[in-house]
All heavy atoms as a GROMACS GRO file, in nm:
protein
  598
    1MET      N    1  12.843   6.590  13.288
    1MET     CA    2  12.947   6.577  13.387
    1MET      C    3  12.910   6.462  13.480
    1MET      O    4  12.798   6.453  13.527
    1MET     CB    5  12.958   6.709  13.464
    1MET     CG    6  13.040   6.702  13.587
    1MET     SD    7  13.052   6.853  13.685
    1MET     CE    8  12.989   6.980  13.585
    2LEU      N    9  13.006   6.375  13.505
    2LEU     CA   10  12.982   6.261  13.594
    2LEU      C   11  13.010   6.304  13.737
    2LEU      O   12  13.118   6.350  13.770
    2LEU     CB   13  13.074   6.146  13.554
    2LEU     CG   14  13.042   6.011  13.614
    2LEU    CD1   15  12.900   5.967  13.575
    2LEU    CD2   16  13.142   5.908  13.567
    3ILE      N   17  12.908   6.291  13.823
    3ILE     CA   18  12.915   6.331  13.963
    3ILE      C   19  12.906   6.206  14.050
    3ILE      O   20  12.816   6.124  14.030
    3ILE     CB   21  12.797   6.424  14.000
    3ILE    CG1   22  12.789   6.543  13.907
    3ILE    CG2   23  12.802   6.465  14.146
    3ILE    CD1   24  12.887   6.650  13.933
    4THR      N   25  12.997   6.191  14.144
    4THR     CA   26  12.988   6.084  14.243
    4THR      C   27  12.923   6.140  14.368
    4THR      O   28  12.967   6.242  14.422
    4THR     CB   29  13.128   6.029  14.277
    4THR    OG1   30  13.188   5.978  14.159
    4THR    CG2   31  13.119   5.918  14.382
    5ILE      N   32  12.816   6.074  14.412
    5ILE     CA   33  12.742   6.119  14.529
    5ILE      C   34  12.753   6.011  14.636
    5ILE      O   35  12.727   5.893  14.609
    5ILE     CB   36  12.594   6.144  14.495
    5ILE    CG1   37  12.585   6.241  14.378
    5ILE    CG2   38  12.519   6.196  14.617
    5ILE    CD1   39  12.449   6.250  14.318
    6LYS      N   40  12.792   6.053  14.756
    6LYS     CA   41  12.804   5.961  14.868
    6LYS      C   42  12.697   5.994  14.971
    6LYS      O   43  12.673   6.111  15.000
    6LYS     CB   44  12.943   5.973  14.930
    6LYS     CG   45  13.053   5.933  14.833
    6LYS     CD   46  13.190   5.953  14.891
    6LYS     CE   47  13.294   5.919  14.787
    6LYS     NZ   48  13.430   5.945  14.833
    7TYR      N   49  12.634   5.889  15.022
    7TYR     CA   50  12.526   5.904  15.120
    7TYR      C   51  12.570   5.840  15.251
    7TYR      O   52  12.630   5.733  15.252
    7TYR     CB   53  12.400   5.835  15.071
    7TYR     CG   54  12.354   5.880  14.934
    7TYR    CD1   55  12.381   5.803  14.822
    7TYR    CD2   56  12.287   6.000  14.918
    7TYR    CE1   57  12.339   5.844  14.696
    7TYR    CE2   58  12.244   6.041  14.793
    7TYR     CZ   59  12.271   5.963  14.682
    7TYR     OH   60  12.230   6.004  14.558
    8PHE      N   61  12.536   5.904  15.363
    8PHE     CA   62  12.577   5.855  15.494
    8PHE      C   63  12.457   5.844  15.588
    8PHE      O   64  12.360   5.919  15.575
    8PHE     CB   65  12.681   5.949  15.556
    8PHE     CG   66  12.808   5.956  15.476
    8PHE    CD1   67  12.826   6.052  15.379
    8PHE    CD2   68  12.910   5.864  15.499
    8PHE    CE1   69  12.942   6.058  15.304
    8PHE    CE2   70  13.027   5.870  15.424
    8PHE     CZ   71  13.044   5.967  15.326
    9GLY      N   72  12.465   5.751  15.683
    9GLY     CA   73  12.365   5.738  15.790
    9GLY      C   74  12.223   5.724  15.738
    9GLY      O   75  12.195   5.644  15.650
   10GLN      N   76  12.133   5.805  15.795
   10GLN     CA   77  11.991   5.797  15.758
   10GLN      C   78  11.966   5.835  15.613
   10GLN      O   79  11.866   5.795  15.554
   10GLN     CB   80  11.908   5.884  15.853
   10GLN     CG   81  11.942   6.031  15.848
   10GLN     CD   82  11.861   6.112  15.946
   10GLN    OE1   83  11.741   6.126  15.928
   10GLN    NE2   84  11.926   6.166  16.048
   11ILE      N   85  12.058   5.911  15.553
   11ILE     CA   86  12.044   5.945  15.412
   11ILE      C   87  12.069   5.821  15.326
   11ILE      O   88  11.997   5.795  15.229
   11ILE     CB   89  12.141   6.059  15.373
   11ILE    CG1   90  12.122   6.180  15.466
   11ILE    CG2   91  12.123   6.097  15.227
   11ILE    CD1   92  11.983   6.236  15.474
   12ALA      N   93  12.169   5.741  15.361
   12ALA     CA   94  12.195   5.615  15.292
   12ALA      C   95  12.077   5.519  15.307
   12ALA      O   96  12.041   5.448  15.213
   12ALA     CB   97  12.324   5.551  15.343
   13GLU      N   98  12.015   5.520  15.424
   13GLU     CA   99  11.897   5.436  15.445
   13GLU      C  100  11.782   5.480  15.356
   13GLU      O  101  11.711   5.397  15.298
   13GLU     CB  102  11.854   5.441  15.592
   13GLU     CG  103  11.952   5.373  15.686
   13GLU     CD  104  11.917   5.393  15.833
   13GLU    OE1  105  11.805   5.439  15.863
   13GLU    OE2  106  12.003   5.362  15.917
   14ALA      N  107  11.763   5.609  15.341
   14ALA     CA  108  11.653   5.661  15.259
   14ALA      C  109  11.674   5.631  15.110
   14ALA      O  110  11.578   5.608  15.037
   14ALA     CB  111  11.638   5.812  15.280
   15THR      N  112  11.800   5.631  15.066
   15THR     CA  113  11.828   5.607  14.924
   15THR      C  114  11.857   5.460  14.893
   15THR      O  115  11.862   5.422  14.777
   15THR     CB  116  11.949   5.690  14.878
   15THR    OG1  117  12.065   5.652  14.954
   15THR    CG2  118  11.923   5.839  14.891
   16GLN      N  119  11.878   5.381  14.997
   16GLN     CA  120  11.912   5.239  14.984
   16GLN      C  121  12.044   5.217  14.911
   16GLN      O  122  12.065   5.114  14.848
   16GLN     CB  123  11.799   5.162  14.913
   16GLN     CG  124  11.667   5.164  14.986
   16GLN     CD  125  11.674   5.088  15.117
   16GLN    OE1  126  11.709   4.970  15.119
   16GLN    NE2  127  11.646   5.154  15.227
   17THR      N  128  12.133   5.315  14.919
   17THR     CA  129  12.267   5.301  14.861
   17THR      C  130  12.363   5.393  14.936
   17THR      O  131  12.320   5.490  14.999
   17THR     CB  132  12.267   5.334  14.710
   17THR    OG1  133  12.394   5.300  14.655
   17THR    CG2  134  12.236   5.478  14.683
   18GLN      N  135  12.490   5.362  14.930
   18GLN     CA  136  12.590   5.446  14.995
   18GLN      C  137  12.663   5.536  14.896
   18GLN      O  138  12.724   5.634  14.936
   18GLN     CB  139  12.690   5.360  15.072
   18GLN     CG  140  12.627   5.290  15.189
   18GLN     CD  141  12.727   5.207  15.268
   18GLN    OE1  142  12.837   5.179  15.223
   18GLN    NE2  143  12.688   5.169  15.387
   19GLU      N  144  12.656   5.501  14.769
   19GLU     CA  145  12.726   5.580  14.668
   19GLU      C  146  12.666   5.552  14.531
   19GLU      O  147  12.624   5.440  14.504
   19GLU     CB  148  12.875   5.543  14.667
   19GLU     CG  149  12.958   5.626  14.573
   19GLU     CD  150  13.107   5.594  14.585
   19GLU    OE1  151  13.159   5.586  14.698
   19GLU    OE2  152  13.170   5.575  14.480
   20GLU      N  153  12.663   5.655  14.448
   20GLU     CA  154  12.620   5.637  14.310
   20GLU      C  155  12.683   5.745  14.224
   20GLU      O  156  12.733   5.845  14.274
   20GLU     CB  157  12.468   5.640  14.297
   20GLU     CG  158  12.405   5.774  14.320
   20GLU     CD  159  12.254   5.773  14.299
   20GLU    OE1  160  12.207   5.711  14.203
   20GLU    OE2  161  12.184   5.834  14.382
   21GLN      N  162  12.679   5.723  14.094
   21GLN     CA  163  12.727   5.823  14.000
   21GLN      C  164  12.612   5.865  13.910
   21GLN      O  165  12.534   5.781  13.865
   21GLN     CB  166  12.841   5.769  13.915
   21GLN     CG  167  12.968   5.747  13.993
   21GLN     CD  168  13.085   5.710  13.905
   21GLN    OE1  169  13.069   5.640  13.806
   21GLN    NE2  170  13.202   5.758  13.941
   22LEU      N  171  12.600   5.995  13.890
   22LEU     CA  172  12.499   6.050  13.801
   22LEU      C  173  12.567   6.134  13.695
   22LEU      O  174  12.663   6.206  13.724
   22LEU     CB  175  12.400   6.137  13.878
   22LEU     CG  176  12.312   6.068  13.982
   22LEU    CD1  177  12.227   6.172  14.055
   22LEU    CD2  178  12.224   5.964  13.917
   23ASP      N  179  12.518   6.125  13.574
   23ASP     CA  180  12.570   6.208  13.465
   23ASP      C  181  12.476   6.326  13.450
   23ASP      O  182  12.362   6.310  13.408
   23ASP     CB  183  12.578   6.126  13.336
   23ASP     CG  184  12.655   6.197  13.228
   23ASP    OD1  185  12.724   6.297  13.258
   23ASP    OD2  186  12.648   6.152  13.112
   24LEU      N  187  12.522   6.444  13.489
   24LEU     CA  188  12.439   6.564  13.489
   24LEU      C  189  12.509   6.677  13.413
   24LEU      O  190  12.632   6.684  13.414
   24LEU     CB  191  12.414   6.611  13.633
   24LEU     CG  192  12.345   6.515  13.726
   24LEU    CD1  193  12.350   6.567  13.868
   24LEU    CD2  194  12.202   6.495  13.683
   25PRO      N  195  12.432   6.765  13.353
   25PRO     CA  196  12.494   6.886  13.298
   25PRO      C  197  12.546   6.971  13.414
   25PRO      O  198  12.500   6.957  13.527
   25PRO     CB  199  12.380   6.956  13.225
   25PRO     CG  200  12.256   6.897  13.280
   25PRO     CD  201  12.289   6.761  13.333
   26GLN      N  202  12.639   7.057  13.386
   26GLN     CA  203  12.696   7.140  13.492
   26GLN      C  204  12.592   7.241  13.538
   26GLN      O  205  12.555   7.332  13.464
   26GLN     CB  206  12.821   7.211  13.445
   26GLN     CG  207  12.890   7.286  13.557
   26GLN     CD  208  13.025   7.339  13.514
   26GLN    OE1  209  13.071   7.311  13.406
   26GLN    NE2  210  13.088   7.416  13.600
   27HIS      N  211  12.544   7.223  13.659
   27HIS     CA  212  12.445   7.312  13.719
   27HIS      C  213  12.481   7.334  13.865
   27HIS      O  214  12.592   7.306  13.907
   27HIS     CB  215  12.304   7.254  13.706
   27HIS     CG  216  12.248   7.260  13.568
   27HIS    ND1  217  12.223   7.377  13.501
   27HIS    CD2  218  12.214   7.161  13.482
   27HIS    CE1  219  12.174   7.351  13.381
   27HIS    NE2  220  12.169   7.221  13.366
   28SER      N  221  12.385   7.377  13.942
   28SER     CA  222  12.409   7.406  14.084
   28SER      C  223  12.372   7.288  14.173
   28SER      O  224  12.306   7.193  14.130
   28SER     CB  225  12.328   7.528  14.126
   28SER     OG  226  12.191   7.496  14.128
   29ILE      N  227  12.413   7.298  14.297
   29ILE     CA  228  12.375   7.199  14.399
   29ILE      C  229  12.223   7.192  14.410
   29ILE      O  230  12.166   7.084  14.423
   29ILE     CB  231  12.439   7.235  14.535
   29ILE    CG1  232  12.592   7.228  14.527
   29ILE    CG2  233  12.384   7.147  14.646
   29ILE    CD1  234  12.650   7.090  14.509
   30GLY      N  235  12.156   7.305  14.402
   30GLY     CA  236  12.009   7.307  14.407
   30GLY      C  237  11.946   7.226  14.295
   30GLY      O  238  11.849   7.154  14.315
   31ASP      N  239  12.004   7.236  14.174
   31ASP     CA  240  11.955   7.156  14.061
   31ASP      C  241  11.977   7.007  14.086
   31ASP      O  242  11.892   6.925  14.053
   31ASP     CB  243  12.023   7.198  13.931
   31ASP     CG  244  11.992   7.342  13.892
   31ASP    OD1  245  11.880   7.389  13.922
   31ASP    OD2  246  12.079   7.407  13.832
   32LEU      N  247  12.092   6.974  14.143
   32LEU     CA  248  12.119   6.834  14.178
   32LEU      C  249  12.016   6.783  14.277
   32LEU      O  250  11.964   6.673  14.262
   32LEU     CB  251  12.260   6.820  14.236
   32LEU     CG  252  12.294   6.684  14.296
   32LEU    CD1  253  12.290   6.575  14.191
   32LEU    CD2  254  12.428   6.689  14.365
   33LEU      N  255  11.983   6.864  14.377
   33LEU     CA  256  11.883   6.823  14.476
   33LEU      C  257  11.747   6.798  14.412
   33LEU      O  258  11.677   6.705  14.451
   33LEU     CB  259  11.870   6.926  14.587
   33LEU     CG  260  11.976   6.918  14.696
   33LEU    CD1  261  11.945   7.020  14.806
   33LEU    CD2  262  11.985   6.780  14.755
   34THR      N  263  11.710   6.878  14.315
   34THR     CA  264  11.584   6.856  14.244
   34THR      C  265  11.582   6.718  14.181
   34THR      O  266  11.482   6.645  14.190
   34THR     CB  267  11.562   6.965  14.138
   34THR    OG1  268  11.558   7.093  14.203
   34THR    CG2  269  11.433   6.943  14.060
   35VAL      N  270  11.692   6.680  14.119
   35VAL     CA  271  11.703   6.546  14.058
   35VAL      C  272  11.695   6.438  14.165
   35VAL      O  273  11.622   6.339  14.151
   35VAL     CB  274  11.835   6.534  13.978
   35VAL    CG1  275  11.859   6.390  13.933
   35VAL    CG2  276  11.834   6.628  13.859
   36LEU      N  277  11.768   6.458  14.275
   36LEU     CA  278  11.768   6.357  14.381
   36LEU      C  279  11.632   6.344  14.449
   36LEU      O  280  11.589   6.233  14.481
   36LEU     CB  281  11.876   6.389  14.484
   36LEU     CG  282  12.020   6.378  14.435
   36LEU    CD1  283  12.118   6.417  14.545
   36LEU    CD2  284  12.050   6.238  14.384
   37TYR      N  285  11.563   6.456  14.470
   37TYR     CA  286  11.429   6.450  14.530
   37TYR      C  287  11.331   6.376  14.440
   37TYR      O  288  11.244   6.305  14.489
   37TYR     CB  289  11.377   6.590  14.560
   37TYR     CG  290  11.443   6.660  14.676
   37TYR    CD1  291  11.444   6.798  14.683
   37TYR    CD2  292  11.503   6.591  14.780
   37TYR    CE1  293  11.504   6.865  14.789
   37TYR    CE2  294  11.563   6.656  14.885
   37TYR     CZ  295  11.563   6.793  14.890
   37TYR     OH  296  11.622   6.859  14.995
   38SER      N  297  11.344   6.391  14.310
   38SER     CA  298  11.254   6.319  14.220
   38SER      C  299  11.286   6.169  14.217
   38SER      O  300  11.198   6.086  14.200
   38SER     CB  301  11.258   6.377  14.079
   38SER     OG  302  11.381   6.352  14.016
   39LYS      N  303  11.413   6.136  14.239
   39LYS     CA  304  11.454   5.995  14.240
   39LYS      C  305  11.428   5.929  14.375
   39LYS      O  306  11.392   5.812  14.381
   39LYS     CB  307  11.603   5.988  14.205
   39LYS     CG  308  11.656   5.850  14.184
   39LYS     CD  309  11.799   5.853  14.132
   39LYS     CE  310  11.849   5.712  14.111
   39LYS     NZ  311  11.985   5.709  14.058
   40TYR      N  312  11.447   6.004  14.483
   40TYR     CA  313  11.431   5.953  14.619
   40TYR      C  314  11.340   6.047  14.697
   40TYR      O  315  11.387   6.139  14.765
   40TYR     CB  316  11.566   5.945  14.691
   40TYR     CG  317  11.672   5.865  14.619
   40TYR    CD1  318  11.783   5.929  14.564
   40TYR    CD2  319  11.663   5.727  14.607
   40TYR    CE1  320  11.882   5.857  14.499
   40TYR    CE2  321  11.761   5.654  14.541
   40TYR     CZ  322  11.869   5.720  14.488
   40TYR     OH  323  11.967   5.648  14.423
   41SER      N  324  11.211   6.026  14.690
   41SER     CA  325  11.117   6.118  14.754
   41SER      C  326  11.137   6.124  14.906
   41SER      O  327  11.109   6.227  14.968
   41SER     CB  328  10.973   6.081  14.721
   41SER     OG  329  10.944   5.950  14.765
   42ALA      N  330  11.188   6.018  14.967
   42ALA     CA  331  11.210   6.017  15.112
   42ALA      C  332  11.314   6.120  15.156
   42ALA      O  333  11.315   6.162  15.271
   42ALA     CB  334  11.253   5.877  15.157
   43LEU      N  335  11.400   6.163  15.065
   43LEU     CA  336  11.502   6.263  15.100
   43LEU      C  337  11.440   6.396  15.140
   43LEU      O  338  11.498   6.471  15.217
   43LEU     CB  339  11.597   6.287  14.982
   43LEU     CG  340  11.709   6.188  14.961
   43LEU    CD1  341  11.796   6.233  14.844
   43LEU    CD2  342  11.794   6.173  15.085
   44GLN      N  343  11.323   6.426  15.086
   44GLN     CA  344  11.258   6.553  15.116
   44GLN      C  345  11.222   6.565  15.264
   44GLN      O  346  11.205   6.675  15.315
   44GLN     CB  347  11.134   6.570  15.030
   44GLN     CG  348  11.167   6.582  14.883
   44GLN     CD  349  11.046   6.599  14.796
   44GLN    OE1  350  10.956   6.673  14.831
   44GLN    NE2  351  11.043   6.531  14.683
   45LEU      N  352  11.213   6.453  15.333
   45LEU     CA  353  11.177   6.452  15.474
   45LEU      C  354  11.299   6.450  15.566
   45LEU      O  355  11.284   6.451  15.688
   45LEU     CB  356  11.090   6.330  15.504
   45LEU     CG  357  10.962   6.316  15.420
   45LEU    CD1  358  10.892   6.184  15.449
   45LEU    CD2  359  10.870   6.435  15.443
   46LYS      N  360  11.417   6.446  15.507
   46LYS     CA  361  11.541   6.435  15.585
   46LYS      C  362  11.612   6.569  15.596
   46LYS      O  363  11.608   6.652  15.506
   46LYS     CB  364  11.636   6.333  15.521
   46LYS     CG  365  11.580   6.194  15.507
   46LYS     CD  366  11.560   6.129  15.641
   46LYS     CE  367  11.507   5.988  15.628
   46LYS     NZ  368  11.475   5.931  15.757
   47ASP      N  369  11.680   6.587  15.707
   47ASP     CA  370  11.764   6.704  15.729
   47ASP      C  371  11.908   6.664  15.701
   47ASP      O  372  11.956   6.564  15.756
   47ASP     CB  373  11.748   6.751  15.874
   47ASP     CG  374  11.824   6.879  15.902
   47ASP    OD1  375  11.842   6.960  15.809
   47ASP    OD2  376  11.868   6.897  16.017
   48PHE      N  377  11.977   6.736  15.614
   48PHE     CA  378  12.115   6.704  15.582
   48PHE      C  379  12.188   6.826  15.529
   48PHE      O  380  12.127   6.923  15.486
   48PHE     CB  381  12.124   6.588  15.482
   48PHE     CG  382  12.051   6.612  15.352
   48PHE    CD1  383  12.112   6.676  15.245
   48PHE    CD2  384  11.920   6.570  15.337
   48PHE    CE1  385  12.044   6.698  15.126
   48PHE    CE2  386  11.851   6.591  15.218
   48PHE     CZ  387  11.915   6.655  15.112
   49LYS      N  388  12.319   6.819  15.535
   49LYS     CA  389  12.407   6.920  15.477
   49LYS      C  390  12.472   6.860  15.353
   49LYS      O  391  12.478   6.738  15.338
   49LYS     CB  392  12.515   6.961  15.576
   49LYS     CG  393  12.461   7.015  15.706
   49LYS     CD  394  12.482   7.161  15.713
   49LYS     CE  395  12.441   7.211  15.852
   49LYS     NZ  396  12.348   7.317  15.846
   50ILE      N  397  12.521   6.946  15.266
   50ILE     CA  398  12.584   6.899  15.143
   50ILE      C  399  12.728   6.948  15.139
   50ILE      O  400  12.755   7.066  15.164
   50ILE     CB  401  12.508   6.951  15.020
   50ILE    CG1  402  12.362   6.905  15.027
   50ILE    CG2  403  12.574   6.903  14.891
   50ILE    CD1  404  12.272   6.977  14.932
   51ALA      N  405  12.818   6.857  15.107
   51ALA     CA  406  12.959   6.892  15.093
   51ALA      C  407  13.004   6.860  14.951
   51ALA      O  408  12.964   6.759  14.893
   51ALA     CB  409  13.044   6.814  15.192
   52GLN      N  410  13.084   6.948  14.896
   52GLN     CA  411  13.148   6.924  14.766
   52GLN      C  412  13.298   6.936  14.791
   52GLN      O  413  13.344   7.037  14.845
   52GLN     CB  414  13.103   7.028  14.663
   52GLN     CG  415  13.170   7.011  14.528
   52GLN     CD  416  13.106   7.098  14.421
   52GLN    OE1  417  13.040   7.047  14.334
   52GLN    NE2  418  13.124   7.229  14.429
   53ASN      N  419  13.370   6.831  14.754
   53ASN     CA  420  13.515   6.828  14.776
   53ASN      C  421  13.547   6.854  14.924
   53ASN      O  422  13.637   6.931  14.956
   53ASN     CB  423  13.586   6.929  14.686
   53ASN     CG  424  13.734   6.902  14.677
   53ASN    OD1  425  13.779   6.789  14.694
   53ASN    ND2  426  13.810   7.006  14.652
   54GLN      N  427  13.469   6.793  15.012
   54GLN     CA  428  13.487   6.795  15.157
   54GLN      C  429  13.466   6.932  15.220
   54GLN      O  430  13.513   6.958  15.331
   54GLN     CB  431  13.624   6.739  15.196
   54GLN     CG  432  13.641   6.596  15.150
   54GLN     CD  433  13.775   6.537  15.186
   54GLN    OE1  434  13.864   6.606  15.234
   54GLN    NE2  435  13.791   6.409  15.162
   55LYS      N  436  13.395   7.022  15.152
   55LYS     CA  437  13.361   7.153  15.210
   55LYS      C  438  13.210   7.172  15.200
   55LYS      O  439  13.150   7.146  15.096
   55LYS     CB  440  13.430   7.266  15.133
   55LYS     CG  441  13.580   7.264  15.148
   55LYS     CD  442  13.645   7.378  15.074
   55LYS     CE  443  13.797   7.368  15.086
   55LYS     NZ  444  13.865   7.471  15.010
   56LEU      N  445  13.148   7.219  15.309
   56LEU     CA  446  13.004   7.244  15.307
   56LEU      C  447  12.972   7.353  15.207
   56LEU      O  448  13.044   7.454  15.198
   56LEU     CB  449  12.955   7.283  15.446
   56LEU     CG  450  12.963   7.174  15.552
   56LEU    CD1  451  12.917   7.227  15.687
   56LEU    CD2  452  12.884   7.051  15.512
   57VAL      N  453  12.865   7.333  15.131
   57VAL     CA  454  12.826   7.427  15.026
   57VAL      C  455  12.677   7.457  15.033
   57VAL      O  456  12.600   7.383  15.092
   57VAL     CB  457  12.861   7.372  14.885
   57VAL    CG1  458  13.012   7.360  14.867
   57VAL    CG2  459  12.794   7.238  14.859
   58GLY      N  460  12.638   7.567  14.970
   58GLY     CA  461  12.498   7.608  14.963
   58GLY      C  462  12.434   7.565  14.832
   58GLY      O  463  12.500   7.514  14.741
   59LEU      N  464  12.304   7.588  14.824
   59LEU     CA  465  12.227   7.546  14.708
   59LEU      C  466  12.268   7.615  14.578
   59LEU      O  467  12.249   7.560  14.470
   59LEU     CB  468  12.077   7.567  14.733
   59LEU     CG  469  12.018   7.486  14.848
   59LEU    CD1  470  11.871   7.521  14.865
   59LEU    CD2  471  12.036   7.338  14.825
   60ASP      N  472  12.322   7.735  14.587
   60ASP     CA  473  12.358   7.808  14.466
   60ASP      C  474  12.501   7.779  14.418
   60ASP      O  475  12.545   7.830  14.316
   60ASP     CB  476  12.341   7.959  14.487
   60ASP     CG  477  12.423   8.012  14.603
   60ASP    OD1  478  12.469   7.932  14.686
   60ASP    OD2  479  12.440   8.134  14.611
   61THR      N  480  12.573   7.693  14.490
   61THR     CA  481  12.709   7.655  14.450
   61THR      C  482  12.705   7.575  14.321
   61THR      O  483  12.625   7.483  14.306
   61THR     CB  484  12.775   7.570  14.561
   61THR    OG1  485  12.775   7.645  14.683
   61THR    CG2  486  12.917   7.531  14.526
   62LEU      N  487  12.793   7.608  14.227
   62LEU     CA  488  12.800   7.535  14.101
   62LEU      C  489  12.868   7.401  14.121
   62LEU      O  490  12.965   7.389  14.195
   62LEU     CB  491  12.875   7.616  13.995
   62LEU     CG  492  12.807   7.743  13.948
   62LEU    CD1  493  12.895   7.814  13.845
   62LEU    CD2  494  12.670   7.714  13.889
   63LEU      N  495  12.817   7.299  14.051
   63LEU     CA  496  12.881   7.167  14.053
   63LEU      C  497  13.014   7.176  13.979
   63LEU      O  498  13.024   7.241  13.875
   63LEU     CB  499  12.792   7.064  13.984
   63LEU     CG  500  12.661   7.031  14.056
   63LEU    CD1  501  12.572   6.947  13.965
   63LEU    CD2  502  12.689   6.956  14.185
   64THR      N  503  13.116   7.112  14.034
   64THR     CA  504  13.248   7.115  13.972
   64THR      C  505  13.291   6.979  13.919
   64THR      O  506  13.398   6.968  13.862
   64THR     CB  507  13.353   7.162  14.075
   64THR    OG1  508  13.358   7.067  14.181
   64THR    CG2  509  13.322   7.300  14.127
   65GLY      N  510  13.212   6.877  13.940
   65GLY     CA  511  13.249   6.742  13.898
   65GLY      C  512  13.322   6.665  14.007
   65GLY      O  513  13.360   6.551  13.989
   66GLU      N  514  13.341   6.729  14.122
   66GLU     CA  515  13.407   6.661  14.233
   66GLU      C  516  13.303   6.586  14.315
   66GLU      O  517  13.184   6.598  14.291
   66GLU     CB  518  13.481   6.764  14.318
   66GLU     CG  519  13.588   6.837  14.236
   66GLU     CD  520  13.656   6.948  14.313
   66GLU    OE1  521  13.720   6.916  14.414
   66GLU    OE2  522  13.645   7.063  14.271
   67ASP      N  523  13.351   6.511  14.413
   67ASP     CA  524  13.262   6.430  14.495
   67ASP      C  525  13.164   6.518  14.573
   67ASP      O  526  13.200   6.622  14.625
   67ASP     CB  527  13.341   6.346  14.595
   67ASP     CG  528  13.413   6.230  14.528
   67ASP    OD1  529  13.383   6.200  14.411
   67ASP    OD2  530  13.498   6.169  14.594
   68ILE      N  531  13.041   6.469  14.580
   68ILE     CA  532  12.935   6.532  14.659
   68ILE      C  533  12.900   6.434  14.771
   68ILE      O  534  12.889   6.314  14.748
   68ILE     CB  535  12.809   6.558  14.573
   68ILE    CG1  536  12.841   6.648  14.455
   68ILE    CG2  537  12.695   6.611  14.658
   68ILE    CD1  538  12.873   6.790  14.492
   69ALA      N  539  12.880   6.486  14.891
   69ALA     CA  540  12.838   6.402  15.003
   69ALA      C  541  12.715   6.464  15.068
   69ALA      O  542  12.710   6.586  15.088
   69ALA     CB  543  12.950   6.390  15.106
   70LEU      N  544  12.615   6.381  15.097
   70LEU     CA  545  12.498   6.424  15.172
   70LEU      C  546  12.516   6.375  15.314
   70LEU      O  547  12.524   6.255  15.339
   70LEU     CB  548  12.370   6.367  15.110
   70LEU     CG  549  12.309   6.449  14.996
   70LEU    CD1  550  12.403   6.460  14.878
   70LEU    CD2  551  12.176   6.393  14.954
   71LEU      N  552  12.525   6.470  15.406
   71LEU     CA  553  12.562   6.440  15.544
   71LEU      C  554  12.447   6.464  15.639
   71LEU      O  555  12.397   6.576  15.650
   71LEU     CB  556  12.680   6.529  15.585
   71LEU     CG  557  12.802   6.527  15.491
   71LEU    CD1  558  12.897   6.640  15.524
   71LEU    CD2  559  12.871   6.392  15.499
   72PRO      N  560  12.403   6.361  15.711
   72PRO     CA  561  12.296   6.379  15.809
   72PRO      C  562  12.348   6.454  15.930
   72PRO      O  563  12.470   6.468  15.947
   72PRO     CB  564  12.258   6.236  15.846
   72PRO     CG  565  12.384   6.158  15.826
   72PRO     CD  566  12.454   6.225  15.709
   73PRO      N  567  12.258   6.502  16.014
   73PRO     CA  568  12.302   6.568  16.138
   73PRO      C  569  12.383   6.467  16.222
   73PRO      O  570  12.352   6.347  16.224
   73PRO     CB  571  12.174   6.604  16.211
   73PRO     CG  572  12.066   6.593  16.110
   73PRO     CD  573  12.113   6.499  16.004
   74PHE      N  574  12.486   6.515  16.287
   74PHE     CA  575  12.569   6.429  16.369
   74PHE      C  576  12.540   6.456  16.516
   74PHE      O  577  12.523   6.571  16.556
   74PHE     CB  578  12.718   6.455  16.343
   74PHE     CG  579  12.762   6.416  16.206
   74PHE    CD1  580  12.775   6.511  16.104
   74PHE    CD2  581  12.792   6.284  16.177
   74PHE    CE1  582  12.815   6.473  15.977
   74PHE    CE2  583  12.832   6.247  16.049
   74PHE     CZ  584  12.844   6.342  15.949
   75SER      N  585  12.536   6.350  16.594
   75SER     CA  586  12.525   6.368  16.739
   75SER      C  587  12.667   6.365  16.795
   75SER      O  588  12.756   6.303  16.739
   75SER     CB  589  12.439   6.258  16.801
   75SER     OG  590  12.500   6.132  16.780
   76GLY      N  591  12.685   6.433  16.901
   76GLY     CA  592  12.819   6.435  16.959
   76GLY      C  593  12.817   6.494  17.098
   76GLY      O  594  12.716   6.541  17.146
   77GLY      N  595  12.930   6.492  17.156
   77GLY     CA  596  12.935   6.544  17.291
   77GLY      C  597  13.062   6.623  17.313
   77GLY      O  598  13.140   6.648  17.230
   0.00000   0.00000   0.00000
């Protein structure tokens, strides 16, 4: 399954890209993170949330082939 992953803020800095596509078997968000951590070791030191199809999801959520976004903490007021 082809997954589009979008990176924002400090996460984009850690990966040196803002977007990429990975061809993965259908698994969970946790499995995707394992792949990303092995590719980008700096991600393990970052705090971020994960969204699939613009909704925040947990590690046990199954990949659906829709867009994935890694979102750093946001500051706001």
